Structures are given as C-alpha cells and as structure tokens.
C-alpha positions as CSV (number, residue, x, y, z in Angstrom):
1,X,-8.2,-0.3,18.1
2,X,-11.6,-0.5,17.3
3,X,-13.4,-4.0,16.4
4,X,-14.7,-3.4,13.2
5,X,-10.9,-2.0,12.4
6,X,-9.0,-5.1,14.0
7,X,-11.1,-7.5,12.0
8,X,-10.3,-5.9,9.0
9,X,-6.6,-6.0,9.6
10,X,-7.0,-10.0,10.4
11,X,-8.5,-10.1,7.2
12,X,-6.3,-8.4,5.7
13,X,-3.1,-10.8,7.0
14,X,-5.5,-13.5,6.0
15,X,-5.0,-12.9,2.3
16,X,-2.0,-10.0,2.0
17,X,1.6,-11.5,1.9
18,X,2.5,-9.2,5.0
19,X,2.9,-5.7,5.1
20,X,5.6,-2.7,4.4
21,X,7.9,-1.9,6.9
22,X,6.6,1.5,6.1
23,X,4.1,2.5,6.4
24,X,3.8,-0.4,8.5
25,X,0.1,-0.7,7.8
26,X,0.0,-1.3,4.3
27,X,-0.8,-4.9,3.0
28,X,1.8,-6.4,0.1
29,X,-0.4,-7.9,-2.4
30,X,-0.2,-11.5,-2.5
31,X,3.0,-12.4,-4.9
32,X,5.1,-8.6,-4.2
33,X,7.9,-8.2,-1.9
34,X,9.3,-5.5,-0.4
35,X,12.7,-4.0,-1.9
36,X,14.4,-3.3,1.0
37,X,16.6,-0.3,0.7
38,X,14.6,1.5,-1.9
39,X,12.2,3.2,0.2
40,X,12.4,7.0,2.3
41,X,10.5,7.6,5.3
42,X,10.2,10.6,7.2
43,X,8.2,13.2,9.5
44,X,7.5,16.5,7.6
45,X,5.6,19.6,9.6
46,X,2.5,18.5,7.3
47,X,2.7,14.8,8.5
48,X,4.6,12.2,7.4
49,X,6.1,11.3,4.0
50,X,6.6,7.8,3.2
51,X,8.0,6.3,-0.4
52,X,8.4,2.2,-0.5
53,X,8.4,-0.1,-3.5
54,X,7.6,-3.8,-3.6
55,X,8.3,-6.3,-6.6
56,X,6.8,-9.5,-8.2
57,X,6.0,-11.6,-11.1
58,X,2.5,-10.8,-11.0
59,X,0.1,-8.9,-12.9
60,X,-1.6,-5.5,-12.5
61,X,-4.3,-6.0,-12.7
62,X,-3.9,-8.6,-9.7
63,X,-2.1,-6.1,-8.0
64,X,-5.3,-3.1,-8.6
65,X,-8.0,-5.5,-7.6
66,X,-6.1,-6.1,-4.3
67,X,-6.2,-2.7,-3.3
68,X,-9.4,-1.7,-4.6
69,X,-10.2,-4.8,-2.2
70,X,-8.4,-4.4,0.5
71,X,-7.3,-0.2,1.2
72,X,-11.3,0.3,2.3
73,X,-11.2,-2.6,4.8
74,X,-8.3,-0.1,6.4
75,X,-10.2,3.1,6.2
76,X,-8.7,4.1,3.0
77,X,-11.0,6.2,0.3
78,X,-10.6,6.1,-3.3
79,X,-9.4,9.3,-4.5
80,X,-8.9,8.9,-8.4
81,X,-6.9,6.3,-10.1
82,X,-4.5,4.1,-8.1
83,X,-4.9,6.7,-5.5
84,X,-6.7,7.1,-1.6
85,X,-7.4,9.3,1.0
86,X,-7.7,8.4,4.7
87,X,-7.1,10.9,7.9
88,X,-5.2,13.6,6.0
89,X,-3.4,11.4,4.4
90,X,-3.1,10.6,0.3
91,X,-1.7,7.1,-0.3
92,X,-0.5,7.0,-4.5
93,X,0.5,3.9,-6.0
94,X,2.3,3.6,-9.4
95,X,3.0,0.4,-11.0
96,X,5.9,0.2,-13.1
97,X,6.5,-2.7,-15.6
98,X,9.7,-4.5,-16.0
99,X,11.4,-7.3,-17.7
100,X,9.0,-10.1,-16.1
101,X,8.5,-8.4,-12.9
102,X,6.1,-5.5,-11.6
103,X,7.6,-3.0,-9.3
104,X,5.4,-1.2,-7.2
105,X,6.1,2.3,-5.5
106,X,4.0,3.2,-2.5
107,X,3.7,6.7,-1.7
108,X,2.4,8.3,1.1
109,X,1.9,12.2,2.3
110,X,-0.1,14.8,3.6
111,X,-3.1,15.6,1.6
C-alpha cells in the first residue's frame, strides 16, 4: 500500500465511525451503523458486486458531505449525484429517509 493511501486511510479512520464489512474499504459516516444481514456480496465475471446498508439518526446532507470529502481521499472520483468511480468499479449511494432515521444503500459494481 502506498504511503499516500495509508495516510488517507488513517485520516478517514479518525473521522469515520468504522468501515463496512463489505466492501471493507468504505468508511461509515459518523452516526451510521451497518445493518448486518441486509446486504449481499459476490464476485461476477466482470468484478465484484456488493450491496450493503447502514442506518442512523443523521441528516442526508451530513452523509453526502462526509462522502464527498472522504471518498476522493481513498481514490474515488465523482461520477454524478451520489456516485463515484475507482479502478473499474462504480459506487452508488442511495439515501432513504425513514421515521427518524436515514438508511444508506451502498451499491458497488463493475463500471
């Protein structure tokens, strides 16, 4: 792992509430907790496909701001609203409001 990436990961850890279990290199925004059995992960011929969920009592704007600041430090480039690209993969976030809680759907697939 390069020094710049290692430093970026350490900086992200200081601000994040942890990382998703899959994909393990995506930080959780402060206030979010992973929803354990809600996601799926598998390898396809074109690459990995991962769907994960996290929820918490946090504003959508706060979550968007966190990922807009953090994901580029991890090599992700913006690719539209709530979407990023990195090394042949596309990450999409879907923010789903609920009764007092926000659910975030993380979807990672080959680009």
